[in-house]
N, C-alpha and C positions, 0 to 999 in steps of 0.2 A: 077258921084262920087258926094260926101257929102260934103257939103259948109265945112265943119271941116277938111275934106282932103285937099279941095283943101287951105284951108289957111295955112296948115301944108306945102305944097307944097311949096305954097308964100312964105314962112316964108325965106325957102332954096334954094337961088339961087347960078350961079357961081357967085364965086368973094367974097362971105360973107365968113366971117371965120368960121362959124358954118356948113356952107355948106364943105366948105374944110375938114372939121374936119370927117366931118359924112362920107363924102366920102373916104377920108383914112382911118377910123376906122374899114368899111366894106372890103375895098380892102385887109386892114390887118385882118380881120376875117377870109377872102375866104383864104387867102394864109394858115392861120394856120390852116385851116381846108383839105388844099388840103394836107399840111405836113402832117397831124397828118393820114390821110388817105394811104398816102406814106407810112410813115414808118410802121403801123401797117398791111399792104397789106403781107409782107413777113412773119413777126409771124403769123399771119391767115391763110395764107396757110400752116404752117408747122402745124398748131393745128387742120386744119381740114385733113390735108394729116395722121396726127397717129391717128386722130378719126376716118376716114374710114377703117384702118387697122384694129382698134381694133372694132370696128362696126364689119366688116366683120368677123371678129374672132368669135364674141359672136354669131352672128347671123347663121353662120355656124356650131356654137354648140347646139343653141336654135333647131333648125332644126332637129338635129342628136335625142335629149332627146325630142323632140314631138315624133319623130317617136318610142320611148325606151317607153315615156307613154301609147302609141295606142296600143304595143304591149303586155306591160304588163297588161294593163286593158283586154284586151281580153282573156289575160291567167286567171288573176284576177276573172273574171268573169265564166269561164269556170268550174274552180275548186272548185267555190262556187257553180255553179248547179253543180258538180258532188256530193260535198258531200250534197245539197240538195234535190239529187234523194234518198237518201238514208235516212235522217233523216229533210226534208221539215220544221219541225217545230222547227229547230236548224239555220235558215237563213233567216235574213231578208234584206230589201234595202240595209240597211248601216251596218250591225250586222254582227257578228256570235257567237253562241255559243256551249262549247263542249259537246261532248254527255254525257248521264249521264253514271254510271258503267256499266249497263243492257244494253245498248245502242251500247256498244260494243261489246257484244256475240252474238250469234244462228244468227239468220237474218240479225241482223243491224252487224257484225265482218266487219273489215276494216274501219267501220266510223270514228274511231280516225285518222287513217294513212290518211284518205282524210280531215277530219279538220286541220291536222296541212298541209297538202299540200295547200288549201284554205289559212289560215292564213299566210303560208310563199309568196303566190303569192299577199295576201292583201298589206304586208307589204312591199314588194318588188313595189308594182304600186304604194304606196302612197310613198315611198322615191326617186321614180324616179320626182313625181309632186312637192316634195320640189324642189329638185334641180332645177328644171325646172323653176319652179317659183325664183329662186333665183339667175338663170342667167338672168332670164327676167327683176328684178329687176336692176343687174348690168348693165345692156343696159340701164333704164330707167335712171338712174343714173346719168351714162354718156354721155347719148344726155343733161341731163341739165345742167350737170357741164359745159360741151361742148358750150353751148348758154351761162352763166354764164362768164365766159374765153371772150371769141366773146366780148359780151357787154361791159370788164372791159378793155378789150385792148387799145378802144379810150381813156375810162377815165382816164388811166394811162397815156396816151402821154399827153393829155388836162393838166391835173395836172402836169406834168413836166414843160409844158410851162408858168406856172404860177409863177417860179421859176426865175431870175435871172439866174444862173446857167443854167436852162434848156432850157431858151426862146436863149441865147446867144450862146450856142452848138446847137441848132436848126436853130438859123442864118448862121453858121457858113458850114452847111449843105447843107441848100436852098436858090440861093441867090435870089428867088422872095420874100422869106419869109422877109429875110435882109431889101430888095429893102423897102416892103411895112410897115417895122417896121417903119425903117429910113425917111419913107416921113410923118409917123402919129406922130413921134418926132418934124419933121420940121413944119408941120401945125400947132401943139399943143404950137412951142415957147419953146420947151425942146432941148438941147444940145445933139446930138447923140454922141459925143466924150465923155460927160461926162457920159453917161450910156454904152456904146461902150468901156470899157479900153481895152488897146492893149493886143494882146492874139497870144500865141506860135503855129504855126502848126506843123505837123506831121516830120515836118525837122529839126524842133526848130530855125529856123526864126522868126525875128518877123514881125508881120503883124499889119499894120496900117488901119483903119478903113478908108473904102471909102467916099468920099468927099458928104454930105449932098446932096439931090437931090433938 
């Protein structure tokens, strides 16, 4: 242990006002964290459950589209090869050229039909690829949005606790938070009765704050 840390520990000893305040502050922060996680657990569970259902649906659609893409790819390749077997100079790795007028007759008869079949197959393959890419992007966005929503849940409740009305509401729901806050007020020399005005419960009866700890 460093001398600086040892000195800091020596400065705060049981019985000292600063020690009591520091301890009460720590207990209050712990109670707040516990409350935040308790409150958000239900919301988080619902968000995750909804995300799981959507993820399963998208994953199933993506798997089916992957099969369609593979099938259309094979069809497009076979169609391009069939056209290329008649007019090989009209077929490249990534392109197709239509037959010239004289290449549609004689020994090249039927080349125009094979070209149209190849173009149609290539177009259908491209469309399937685009749809797969969109579905995959949708899944990626959903996962990113899910992470952002989960990260924001605790921040939302923490922000509510920073307001007097939000803290008062939380204290009514969580007795441990109520006890920790009143203890912090007491050791800080503040009056709990002034900070916590009378509230009305769900039955309409006036509730008086508990005695300070």
